[in-house]
VOGU-3710 file (C-alpha; in Angstrom, 3 decimals, decimal comma):
1> mptpmfrsrp> -45,776/12,923/-20,435  -47,631/9,926/-19,778  -51,177/11,168/-18,759  -53,034/9,238/-15,739  -56,632/8,804/-15,806  -58,408/10,887/-12,982  -60,692/8,602/-11,155  -62,884/9,919/-8,376  -60,984/8,133/-5,653  -59,121/10,881/-3,304
11> alrralvgfl> -55,970/8,676/-3,291  -55,576/8,844/-6,891  -56,166/12,503/-6,611  -53,132/12,574/-4,391  -51,196/10,368/-6,508  -51,320/12,528/-9,491  -50,142/15,664/-7,292  -47,235/13,705/-6,341  -46,689/12,497/-9,951  -46,526/16,153/-11,097
21> gcalaagsll> -44,299/17,094/-8,222  -41,822/14,422/-9,184  -41,828/15,360/-12,817  -41,489/19,059/-12,068  -38,794/18,467/-9,664  -36,898/16,389/-11,991  -36,800/19,116/-14,635  -39,678/20,689/-16,319  -40,652/18,865/-19,686  -40,639/22,309/-21,270
31> sgsasaapap> -36,975/22,864/-20,337  -35,198/19,746/-21,599  -33,779/16,697/-19,933  -33,325/15,980/-16,490  -29,747/14,153/-17,196  -26,737/15,162/-15,438  -25,990/17,126/-18,397  -29,380/18,654/-19,373  -30,296/19,415/-23,023  -30,244/22,908/-24,155
41> apapapvetq> -33,780/24,191/-23,605  -35,632/25,214/-26,789  -36,553/28,670/-27,180  -39,811/29,387/-25,312  -42,937/28,433/-27,708  -45,572/31,557/-28,034  -48,612/30,650/-26,029  -51,420/29,914/-28,599  -54,032/32,493/-28,429  -57,685/31,043/-27,656
51> aaaatirlnq> -59,806/31,676/-30,596  -62,963/33,274/-29,829  -65,904/30,676/-29,605  -68,825/31,284/-32,026  -72,122/31,571/-30,321  -73,506/28,607/-32,361  -71,584/25,401/-31,192  -72,090/22,318/-33,325  -70,237/19,412/-34,646  -67,851/21,071/-37,190
61> hgylpdgpkr> -67,241/17,913/-39,013  -71,116/17,343/-39,386  -73,797/14,865/-38,935  -75,412/11,603/-40,387  -78,725/12,040/-42,260  -80,615/9,724/-39,947  -78,813/10,666/-36,723  -79,427/13,399/-34,182  -78,594/16,832/-35,466  -78,389/19,343/-32,467
71> atlvsgstsp> -76,382/22,469/-31,910  -76,103/24,803/-28,828  -76,718/28,393/-29,047  -75,099/30,682/-26,268  -77,915/33,200/-25,447  -79,358/34,655/-22,484  -82,587/35,023/-23,915  -85,474/33,158/-22,332  -87,595/33,065/-25,732  -87,365/30,877/-28,623
81> tpwqlrssag> -85,318/32,332/-31,126  -85,881/31,583/-35,218  -83,103/29,466/-36,867  -82,435/28,357/-40,312  -80,522/25,551/-41,904  -78,915/26,803/-45,030  -77,249/25,115/-48,039  -73,895/26,462/-49,354  -75,393/28,567/-51,868  -77,621/30,309/-49,044
91> avlasgtttp> -80,964/28,217/-49,657  -83,162/27,493/-46,576  -83,355/23,888/-46,213  -85,319/23,793/-42,806  -85,943/26,095/-40,102  -87,659/26,254/-36,507  -87,049/27,826/-33,176  -84,501/27,247/-30,577  -85,481/25,777/-27,324  -84,191/27,871/-24,285
101> rgadsasges> -82,436/25,844/-21,610  -80,994/28,311/-19,153  -77,831/28,095/-17,174  -75,374/25,294/-18,117  -73,250/24,442/-14,961  -70,103/23,151/-16,545  -69,559/26,075/-18,860  -71,265/28,936/-16,914  -73,307/30,006/-20,149  -76,840/30,243/-20,602
111> thtvdfssyt> -77,803/28,100/-23,596  -80,514/27,170/-26,187  -80,660/23,796/-28,102  -81,262/23,733/-32,013  -82,641/20,610/-33,309  -82,697/20,219/-36,867  -82,714/16,295/-36,767  -85,872/16,264/-38,869  -83,854/17,334/-41,915  -82,474/14,084/-43,372
121> gtgtgltlsv> -81,127/15,324/-46,549  -77,596/15,485/-47,426  -74,970/18,134/-48,384  -71,658/19,941/-48,083  -70,893/23,095/-46,739  -74,063/23,734/-44,851  -74,408/26,436/-42,108  -76,792/27,080/-39,159  -78,023/30,588/-38,535  -79,975/32,015/-35,556
131> dgqgtshpfd> -81,671/35,384/-35,859  -79,559/37,971/-34,347  -76,779/35,550/-33,315  -74,881/34,848/-36,390  -73,991/31,852/-38,344  -72,212/28,664/-37,605  -69,072/27,000/-38,931  -69,853/25,139/-42,178  -70,439/21,381/-41,891  -71,760/18,488/-44,127
141> ispglyntlr> -74,453/16,003/-43,610  -73,489/12,668/-45,324  -74,091/8,878/-44,803  -70,165/8,179/-45,212  -69,427/11,117/-42,701  -67,117/9,041/-40,186  -65,461/6,779/-42,892  -62,326/8,952/-43,086  -61,997/9,807/-39,482  -62,366/6,051/-38,592
151> sdamsffyqq> -59,493/5,398/-40,610  -57,423/8,420/-39,301  -58,075/7,629/-35,592  -56,819/4,127/-36,400  -53,611/5,591/-38,119  -52,754/7,199/-34,800  -51,802/3,898/-33,591  -49,525/3,123/-36,305  -47,777/6,294/-36,200  -47,100/5,867/-32,277
161> rsgipidaal> -45,570/2,287/-33,096  -42,064/1,991/-31,296  -39,528/-0,337/-33,002  -40,647/-0,125/-36,505  -39,758/2,532/-39,069  -42,882/4,884/-39,880  -43,385/4,804/-43,576  -44,325/8,200/-45,289  -46,696/6,507/-47,753  -48,754/4,835/-44,787
171> aggasyarpa> -48,265/7,848/-42,446  -49,711/10,731/-44,604  -46,597/12,219/-45,854  -42,726/12,567/-45,611  -43,151/14,933/-42,576  -44,510/12,064/-40,570  -41,889/9,424/-41,740  -39,192/8,662/-39,263  -36,608/5,785/-38,593  -37,693/3,043/-35,720
181> ghlgvapnkg> -37,236/4,273/-32,370  -35,712/2,444/-29,461  -34,063/-0,389/-31,137  -30,642/0,017/-29,738  -29,254/1,981/-32,840  -27,275/4,741/-31,581  -27,826/7,161/-29,926  -30,827/5,102/-28,579  -29,746/2,627/-25,775  -32,765/0,542/-27,054
191> dtsvpcqagv> -35,607/-1,502/-25,831  -34,148/-4,854/-26,930  -32,036/-5,501/-23,730  -33,750/-3,292/-20,734  -32,667/-3,541/-17,385  -34,385/-3,072/-14,443  -34,150/-0,280/-12,019  -31,975/-1,011/-9,090  -33,377/-3,613/-6,761  -36,108/-4,725/-9,129
201> cdysrdvrgg> -34,426/-7,554/-11,024  -30,781/-8,585/-12,176  -31,533/-9,240/-15,636  -32,517/-7,466/-18,970  -35,632/-8,156/-21,071  -36,133/-7,479/-24,794  -39,317/-5,300/-24,627  -39,322/-3,856/-28,276  -42,336/-2,961/-30,103  -45,668/-1,575/-28,842
211> wydagdhgky> -47,167/1,828/-29,005  -45,557/4,952/-27,219  -48,195/5,685/-24,804  -48,727/9,468/-25,085  -46,470/12,495/-25,852  -43,604/11,033/-24,622  -41,600/7,696/-25,272  -42,820/5,442/-22,222  -44,826/2,260/-22,501  -47,247/1,104/-19,868
221> vvngglatwl> -49,006/-2,160/-19,568  -52,143/-0,659/-17,772  -52,763/1,990/-20,505  -51,573/-0,010/-23,393  -53,623/-2,904/-22,429  -56,872/-0,765/-22,001  -56,298/0,659/-25,531  -55,536/-2,899/-26,998  -58,743/-4,171/-25,410  -60,972/-1,304/-26,930
231> lvnsferakr> -59,421/-2,014/-30,114  -60,331/-5,622/-29,977  -63,472/-5,088/-28,566  -64,683/-2,749/-31,490  -64,027/-5,508/-33,827  -65,698/-8,039/-31,572  -68,775/-5,782/-31,451  -68,815/-5,185/-35,175  -68,660/-8,807/-35,916  -71,760/-9,488/-33,674
241> agtdgalgds> -73,269/-6,737/-35,748  -72,223/-8,222/-38,997  -70,423/-4,953/-39,917  -66,843/-6,328/-39,393  -66,138/-6,138/-43,057  -65,469/-2,287/-42,514  -62,678/-3,285/-40,091  -61,058/-6,384/-42,391  -58,006/-6,769/-44,177  -56,567/-3,872/-46,301
251> tlripergng> -58,898/-1,263/-44,652  -56,284/0,570/-42,812  -52,941/2,084/-43,673  -50,722/-0,335/-41,888  -47,761/-2,426/-43,001  -49,698/-5,761/-42,392  -52,437/-5,082/-44,841  -53,151/-7,828/-47,286  -52,030/-10,761/-44,920  -55,581/-12,127/-44,604
261> vpdvldearw> -56,161/-10,775/-41,007  -58,380/-8,072/-40,202  -56,306/-4,695/-40,023  -57,724/-3,576/-36,677  -56,475/-6,806/-35,336  -53,135/-6,418/-36,878  -52,845/-3,010/-35,287  -53,501/-4,445/-31,877  -51,147/-7,367/-32,302  -48,288/-4,924/-32,262
271> emeflmrmqv> -48,795/-3,850/-28,605  -50,398/-7,247/-27,647  -46,667/-8,711/-28,519  -45,265/-6,124/-26,458  -47,374/-6,627/-23,456  -46,416/-10,261/-23,373  -42,950/-9,495/-23,510  -43,295/-7,378/-20,476  -44,312/-10,805/-18,489  -41,561/-12,222/-16,004
281> pegrplagma> -40,109/-15,368/-17,536  -40,344/-18,517/-15,983  -37,548/-19,376/-13,450  -37,619/-15,639/-12,290  -38,832/-14,380/-9,012  -42,636/-13,120/-9,458  -42,695/-15,496/-12,726  -45,873/-14,642/-14,518  -46,509/-11,160/-13,261  -45,940/-8,297/-15,643
291> fhkihdanwt> -43,578/-5,376/-15,373  -45,669/-2,070/-14,823  -43,742/0,064/-17,181  -40,837/0,988/-19,259  -39,506/4,268/-20,054  -36,469/6,653/-19,904  -34,653/6,837/-16,366  -35,435/10,899/-16,446  -37,680/13,014/-18,389  -36,675/13,650/-21,916
301> glpmrpeldd> -36,632/17,318/-23,504  -39,220/18,518/-25,871  -38,893/18,303/-28,757  -37,176/14,830/-29,047  -37,451/12,373/-32,023  -37,598/8,750/-30,852  -34,562/7,714/-32,625  -32,414/10,400/-31,074  -33,370/9,483/-27,382  -30,093/8,678/-25,812
311> qqrelhrpst> -31,390/8,142/-22,340  -30,951/4,647/-20,433  -34,475/2,703/-20,812  -35,583/0,894/-17,447  -38,148/-1,727/-16,401  -40,145/-0,816/-13,345  -41,256/-3,433/-10,703  -44,141/-5,793/-11,743  -47,353/-5,023/-10,363  -50,820/-6,828/-9,610
321> aatlnlaata> -52,678/-4,568/-11,644  -50,552/-4,500/-14,775  -50,361/-8,486/-14,430  -54,359/-8,592/-14,531  -54,177/-6,289/-17,193  -52,070/-8,512/-19,244  -54,351/-11,578/-18,363  -57,409/-9,806/-19,303  -56,168/-8,659/-22,787  -54,405/-11,829/-23,675
331> aqcarvyapy> -57,474/-13,891/-22,683  -59,647/-11,564/-25,181  -56,901/-12,139/-27,697  -57,265/-15,891/-27,487  -60,923/-15,823/-28,132  -61,030/-13,238/-30,861  -57,615/-14,030/-32,811  -58,462/-17,917/-32,839  -59,882/-17,960/-36,610  -57,035/-16,006/-37,867
341> daafaarcld> -53,945/-17,426/-36,229  -54,748/-20,425/-33,993  -50,965/-20,333/-32,623  -50,960/-16,841/-31,620  -54,150/-17,239/-29,844  -52,844/-20,177/-28,026  -49,856/-18,373/-26,944  -51,957/-15,401/-25,863  -54,062/-17,897/-23,682  -50,871/-19,363/-22,182
351> sarrawtaar> -49,863/-15,951/-21,267  -53,177/-15,164/-19,507  -53,317/-18,405/-17,620  -49,873/-17,691/-16,211  -50,705/-14,148/-15,474  -53,777/-14,915/-13,640  -52,034/-17,659/-11,513  -49,297/-15,241/-10,765  -51,662/-12,328/-9,721  -53,673/-14,762/-7,514
361> anpaviapds> -50,490/-15,612/-5,921  -49,285/-11,974/-5,566  -52,509/-9,961/-4,970  -51,252/-6,738/-3,736  -48,031/-5,997/-5,337  -49,013/-2,235/-5,856  -47,175/0,085/-8,209  -46,149/3,090/-5,962  -47,544/6,625/-6,675  -44,044/8,014/-6,011
371> dgngggaygd> -42,398/6,181/-9,072  -42,918/9,235/-11,380  -39,602/10,236/-12,695  -39,110/9,851/-16,377  -42,818/8,614/-16,752  -46,197/8,428/-14,988  -46,674/6,268/-11,873  -50,066/4,936/-13,120  -50,427/4,013/-9,324  -53,619/2,043/-8,544
381> atvsdefywa> -54,151/0,585/-5,067  -57,406/-1,130/-5,880  -57,211/-4,082/-7,893  -60,321/-6,136/-7,119  -61,842/-4,576/-10,306  -59,039/-5,777/-12,201  -59,442/-9,203/-10,656  -63,065/-8,940/-12,086  -62,114/-7,944/-15,310  -59,704/-10,572/-16,174
391> gaelyattge> -61,592/-13,364/-14,564  -64,539/-12,394/-16,942  -62,268/-12,421/-20,062  -60,742/-15,701/-19,061  -64,181/-17,419/-18,103  -65,779/-15,863/-21,665  -62,930/-17,475/-23,479  -62,583/-20,965/-21,576  -65,777/-21,299/-19,930  -64,083/-22,892/-17,060
401> aayrdvvtas> -65,676/-23,055/-13,682  -62,453/-21,746/-11,791  -62,800/-18,475/-13,357  -66,574/-18,323/-13,328  -66,637/-18,917/-9,443  -64,248/-16,080/-8,917  -66,156/-13,771/-11,070  -69,588/-14,456/-9,587  -68,057/-14,188/-6,133  -66,500/-10,730/-6,683
411> swhtspnaft> -68,343/-7,783/-5,090  -68,213/-5,949/-8,559  -70,446/-8,567/-10,187  -73,629/-7,079/-8,309  -72,226/-3,547/-7,406  -74,179/-0,642/-8,804  -70,677/1,312/-9,079  -69,376/-0,677/-11,841  -70,174/2,061/-14,297  -69,076/5,301/-12,801
421> sfgfgwadta> -70,167/8,712/-13,923  -66,616/9,896/-14,641  -66,485/6,737/-16,861  -64,254/3,472/-16,888  -60,580/3,875/-17,565  -57,126/2,170/-16,665  -57,727/2,520/-13,005  -61,315/1,441/-13,088  -62,034/-1,594/-15,124  -65,057/-3,337/-13,405
431> algrivlatv> -67,063/-1,921/-16,458  -65,221/-4,076/-18,701  -65,894/-7,068/-16,991  -69,665/-6,166/-17,055  -69,518/-5,494/-20,839  -67,791/-8,748/-21,652  -70,313/-10,797/-19,666  -73,308/-8,978/-21,288  -72,117/-9,264/-24,854  -70,015/-12,521/-25,073
441> ptglpaaett> -72,208/-15,797/-24,803  -71,305/-17,698/-21,611  -72,409/-20,549/-19,404  -74,025/-18,122/-16,772  -77,722/-18,622/-16,211  -80,044/-16,691/-18,483  -81,383/-14,721/-15,705  -77,935/-13,605/-14,588  -77,121/-12,579/-18,172  -80,214/-10,433/-18,535
451> rlrasvtaaa> -79,412/-8,728/-15,134  -75,965/-7,972/-16,640  -77,384/-6,522/-19,556  -79,926/-4,415/-17,641  -77,106/-2,922/-15,850  -75,431/-1,881/-18,985  -78,590/-0,201/-20,349  -79,141/1,304/-16,746  -75,848/3,124/-17,165  -76,465/4,181/-20,637
461> dsylstmsgq> -79,615/5,794/-19,307  -77,895/7,474/-16,645  -75,538/8,989/-19,312  -78,541/10,028/-21,400  -80,146/11,455/-18,268  -76,785/13,539/-17,710  -76,901/14,725/-21,287  -80,315/15,838/-21,210  -79,654/18,051/-18,355  -76,835/20,106/-20,088
471> gyavplpsta> -76,568/22,607/-22,618  -73,996/20,703/-24,419  -75,193/17,177/-24,151  -72,049/15,824/-22,596  -72,234/12,207/-21,065  -70,114/13,722/-17,943  -70,930/15,381/-14,693  -69,747/18,890/-14,385  -67,530/17,808/-11,788  -65,687/15,271/-13,906
481> yvwgsngqva> -63,524/17,700/-16,033  -60,417/16,036/-15,127  -56,930/14,870/-16,753  -58,356/13,343/-20,045  -61,890/14,184/-19,770  -62,432/13,597/-23,515  -61,209/10,025/-22,993  -63,855/9,849/-20,091  -66,487/11,206/-22,483  -65,778/8,676/-25,295
491> nngivmavay> -65,728/5,814/-23,016  -69,241/6,782/-21,600  -70,327/6,948/-25,466  -69,136/3,281/-25,859  -71,316/2,078/-23,079  -74,525/3,670/-24,869  -73,434/1,932/-28,084  -73,062/-1,385/-26,410  -76,623/-0,755/-24,880  -77,652/-0,042/-28,402
501> gltsqqryra> -76,139/-3,400/-29,681  -77,986/-5,074/-26,911  -81,298/-3,417/-27,266  -81,599/-1,725/-30,732  -83,183/1,248/-28,828  -82,559/4,198/-31,052  -81,786/6,358/-28,021  -78,683/4,566/-27,329  -77,403/5,069/-30,689  -78,442/8,843/-30,704
511> gsietldyll> -76,561/9,368/-27,389  -73,376/7,610/-28,649  -73,272/9,800/-31,861  -74,026/12,868/-30,084  -70,785/12,091/-27,870  -68,800/12,701/-31,107  -70,759/16,037/-31,519  -69,193/17,198/-28,288  -65,915/16,004/-29,261  -65,875/17,754/-32,619
521> grnalgqsyv> -67,262/21,208/-31,703  -70,454/21,191/-29,642  -68,828/22,269/-26,501  -68,162/25,112/-24,473  -65,174/26,465/-26,525  -66,446/25,782/-30,033  -63,196/23,660/-30,243  -62,995/20,368/-32,343  -60,339/18,420/-30,262  -59,628/16,267/-33,147
531> tgygeqasrn> -56,775/17,167/-35,509  -57,839/17,800/-38,981  -61,708/17,963/-38,419  -63,472/21,372/-38,130  -62,596/24,781/-38,818  -61,466/25,542/-35,125  -59,532/22,085/-34,499  -56,603/21,449/-32,156  -53,420/21,143/-33,943  -50,971/21,708/-31,118
541> qhhrfwanqy> -51,196/18,632/-28,774  -48,227/17,857/-26,494  -45,783/15,369/-28,268  -42,333/15,206/-28,516  -42,302/14,342/-32,359  -45,354/16,064/-33,734  -44,037/19,300/-32,021  -44,483/21,965/-34,914  -45,015/24,657/-32,323  -41,617/24,430/-31,250
551> daslpnppag> -39,802/23,300/-34,227  -41,097/24,285/-37,542  -39,253/21,163/-39,060  -41,489/18,860/-37,427  -45,124/18,042/-38,090  -48,257/18,939/-36,075  -50,050/15,833/-34,945  -51,610/13,876/-37,831  -55,293/14,130/-38,504  -57,434/11,883/-36,101
561> siaggpnaal> -55,368/12,690/-32,864  -57,569/13,627/-30,152  -56,468/16,123/-27,281  -56,968/15,051/-23,500  -59,387/17,996/-23,058  -60,661/20,300/-20,374  -58,979/19,729/-17,028  -60,622/22,081/-14,292  -57,426/21,195/-12,130  -54,912/23,122/-14,330
571> qdpvaeeela> -51,827/20,994/-13,715  -49,401/22,518/-15,888  -47,478/25,916/-16,121  -49,280/26,835/-19,459  -52,909/26,064/-17,946  -52,035/27,718/-14,665  -51,225/30,947/-16,331  -53,558/31,060/-19,249  -56,711/29,573/-17,861  -57,048/30,772/-14,185
581> gckpaacyid> -60,463/31,116/-13,268  -61,926/29,063/-16,265  -65,188/27,057/-15,870  -64,607/23,411/-15,731  -65,895/22,910/-19,433  -63,566/25,649/-20,571  -60,108/24,725/-18,813  -58,538/23,843/-22,225  -55,911/25,426/-24,497  -54,431/24,184/-27,561
591> digsystnev> -50,605/24,926/-26,634  -48,047/22,287/-26,942  -46,957/23,224/-23,329  -50,383/22,470/-21,788  -49,747/18,523/-21,027  -52,724/18,554/-18,649  -55,197/19,490/-21,193  -53,502/18,808/-24,629  -51,609/15,612/-24,732  -52,425/12,873/-26,710
601> avnwnaplaw> -52,675/9,186/-25,372  -53,368/5,904/-26,535  -56,333/5,243/-24,094  -57,972/8,506/-25,625  -57,604/7,627/-29,281  -58,828/4,166/-28,858  -62,474/5,145/-27,722  -62,278/7,690/-30,488  -61,779/4,802/-33,182  -64,230/2,711/-31,507
611> ltqfaaetpg> -66,991/5,271/-31,509  -66,465/6,359/-35,095  -66,139/2,675/-36,251  -69,565/2,443/-34,615  -71,047/5,876/-36,184  -69,595/4,807/-39,735  -71,453/1,431/-39,641  -74,938/2,577/-40,505  -75,365/4,845/-43,614  -77,487/7,552/-43,313
621> ddggddpgtp> -81,299/7,161/-44,400  -81,820/9,696/-47,055  -85,429/9,973/-46,588  -85,975/13,576/-47,339  -88,916/15,112/-46,096  -91,359/12,806/-47,429  -94,250/12,837/-44,750  -94,977/9,088/-45,737  -98,054/7,580/-47,261  -101,417/8,703/-46,072
631> aagctvtygi> -103,106/7,127/-43,524  -106,483/5,905/-43,731  -107,349/5,095/-40,122  -105,045/5,579/-36,783  -105,619/5,542/-33,131  -103,006/7,137/-30,439  -102,473/6,396/-26,932  -100,556/8,890/-25,025  -99,408/8,053/-21,636  -97,221/9,957/-18,829
641> dsawnngfta> -94,815/7,418/-17,647  -93,259/9,723/-14,787  -93,498/13,498/-13,841  -91,739/15,469/-11,400  -91,777/19,272/-10,516  -91,375/20,746/-13,963  -90,814/17,743/-16,179  -92,061/14,509/-17,436  -91,548/11,350/-19,525  -94,165/10,026/-21,999
651> tvtvkntsta> -94,891/7,221/-24,422  -96,922/7,534/-27,353  -98,045/4,542/-29,476  -99,686/4,777/-32,794  -101,740/2,036/-34,256  -102,528/1,635/-37,959  -106,252/0,570/-37,930  -106,754/0,728/-41,528  -106,219/-2,113/-44,187  -103,272/-0,585/-45,929
661> pvdgwtlgws> -99,712/-0,389/-44,700  -98,132/2,856/-43,612  -94,741/3,507/-45,218  -93,173/6,392/-43,329  -94,837/8,494/-40,649  -95,194/11,893/-39,313  -97,238/12,265/-36,055  -98,390/15,948/-35,186  -100,016/17,371/-32,269  -99,976/20,767/-30,385
671> ypggqrvtna> -99,445/21,280/-26,640  -102,081/23,485/-24,888  -99,954/23,982/-21,711  -96,584/25,268/-22,676  -94,907/21,905/-22,554  -91,594/21,799/-24,585  -90,032/18,455/-25,772  -86,313/18,191/-24,751  -85,269/14,853/-25,723  -86,867/11,829/-27,705
681> wnatvtqsgt> -86,358/8,093/-28,634  -87,494/5,971/-31,323  -88,508/9,262/-33,228  -87,100/12,514/-34,156  -89,198/15,182/-32,422  -89,169/18,946/-33,346  -91,196/21,634/-31,878  -92,087/24,946/-33,194  -94,190/27,104/-30,650  -96,953/24,856/-29,295
691> avtakdvgwn> -96,716/22,479/-32,491  -94,843/19,290/-32,141  -93,761/16,759/-34,913  -92,392/13,250/-34,483  -91,143/11,469/-37,336  -89,767/7,838/-37,715  -86,453/7,132/-37,447  -86,052/4,558/-40,626  -85,999/1,340/-38,875  -89,500/2,116/-37,433
701> kaiapgssvs> -91,274/3,778/-40,741  -93,505/0,692/-41,526  -96,726/0,094/-39,511  -98,596/-2,992/-41,170  -102,360/-2,982/-40,901  -103,355/-3,748/-37,302  -99,721/-3,075/-35,903  -98,372/-0,445/-33,677  -95,154/1,622/-33,261  -94,205/3,473/-29,949
711> fgfqatftgs> -91,764/6,189/-29,142  -91,080/8,221/-26,145  -89,686/11,676/-25,129  -88,886/13,797/-22,233  -90,361/17,223/-21,719  -90,656/20,206/-19,297  -93,950/22,074/-18,459  -95,113/24,872/-16,147  -98,329/24,858/-14,078  -100,479/22,091/-15,513
721> npapavftln> -99,609/19,274/-17,997  -102,759/18,687/-20,079  -102,706/15,958/-22,892  -102,822/16,986/-26,533  -106,350/16,914/-27,900  -105,659/15,913/-31,346  -103,129/13,797/-33,251  -102,603/13,735/-37,029  -100,425/10,978/-38,796  -99,094/11,878/-42,138
731> aatcs> -101,985/14,667/-42,017  -104,895/12,500/-41,280  -106,650/12,614/-37,753  -106,561/9,960/-35,481  -108,922/8,877/-33,267
//
């Protein structure tokens, strides 16, 4: 089933209820086709038993040596508890005590934080133990931790391709190979000559190719466009950072490798070509608009190999939202692909301009929420944000005043709501316009660009604040566990990574990487939501071909496929029966029948690929536990930036007053008032009892004579909040 992204607007919530009603009325996805002669229903699949979660929840894949390393302990104790990080042979590598955090509203659990970020060594098969609470799943610490996951997350898109045979050698084995789907080879009706629904148009279109959107065989402009934009944006960001070589030619398992074009752009082009085929041709009514979607006339059965689908395919009426999505992604294409294929880039720009003109002429052609038989409605009644996004992309690519004027006149250009707490998505695209204008050089005044960039960092700070208030450090409010919540988590992680690119502030990099910790096991279920990564990983995501739970001859989803994630609304029969009464963050089951919690979709794998590409760029700094060179002279300035009932933030500045450089530093102090550090930036801060240790994070390890470094942190306190009396830098006392 195609999976709508829930946004907070009540209208969209109502739309999804209607969407499900249409789908279930047409015939349950679990009981076969809804055609006049329904396909025989498969034997009911056994509901997977939810594995008991360990009390220590962490990233089951592992951690980067120079990244944050935190885990969550489920415990009702209000006292710190000793922990040990152990090698595969059982040797203690690091130790400390947990930080009690109390109740976590999203999970309903009482939690502690285990912070072992100060350990910067490497190893495989490591475990974390907490006295009296057991031992964690094994994990690795490695600078190359995300290299394979980055590749697997991208392989998902190749394996979701329509209109091309999937090669066993590229897909990971014979079980994943399949003939091309929907090319008109019997029994397929094909996508090479697809008619419109009755009353929409009187002609057919060749709309072959593209990606299957999710677990079924539908293809949607708004969702496919968002996924395409994310993949291309990941390359554009890497190119700015000078790390695009990791995304270059022959870096992915795709047929186009070796053609001189970065592979991530080759993969995105497969969808971009489809998106442009969905544009209404010249000479036809609504020329330049984009058809909203193409899928089967009725819901298909489960399982169903794509080449065996015998349903009639249909084009659905154009929409303003789809047209602007095409305009935005095609304009981005024109800018990014120009150095590699000028002719294709020019074709993209022509398509973008025609789509923009058509949308301006037809600004209120809304996809109806009722159009939900055989595929998701993807209704979106508010398109001002799509106008802003598309205008921003066209202006960034062309520099033309006409696009600039529309963008700067948009209410979204200054709105504080462009970045939502739920995260951007196919129906909420204003944030994409902000990201483009904040990162791509344009002709906007410098002060305007500075303001736009500040809006990105403000959003990132809000996500960090949300994370710091939770037991599992999730950049999502407890009320936002909706359909596709994992995609929303990942999208907010992207915003933090963009903020890092703008500022080089380590707290944003840390927040983005901790987002992956959540997706890979540091969550209320101790569940890695990514197939093939972690001892307790999802493997029965809802999909018509990767349907091993229903048919043993078919495979499970390939490694690197992410599940939709917890959905407190329980919007499928399996979830309703198995998860009644669940806390929001625990409303998930790894069962193929739970399409509202456990489906795959291109718009969720795209941010996973984006984030893992970002995380894989920077090798871990294997600095070990070297405390740094001794300090001959130093001064420390300690200041409270802000304080509230029982918390505060502080900035610490360390100055090297000696004549010798400091190469690597560790600052120590003790808190006399029971203060507890909960989060830090620009330093790795750990605490044991009253003793606090702050260590450099690699990039700021050198302090030249007369120079200073600063870091900050957030902490709690009870009663008074006195400042530390003594600081030591690399074991030497500072004044």
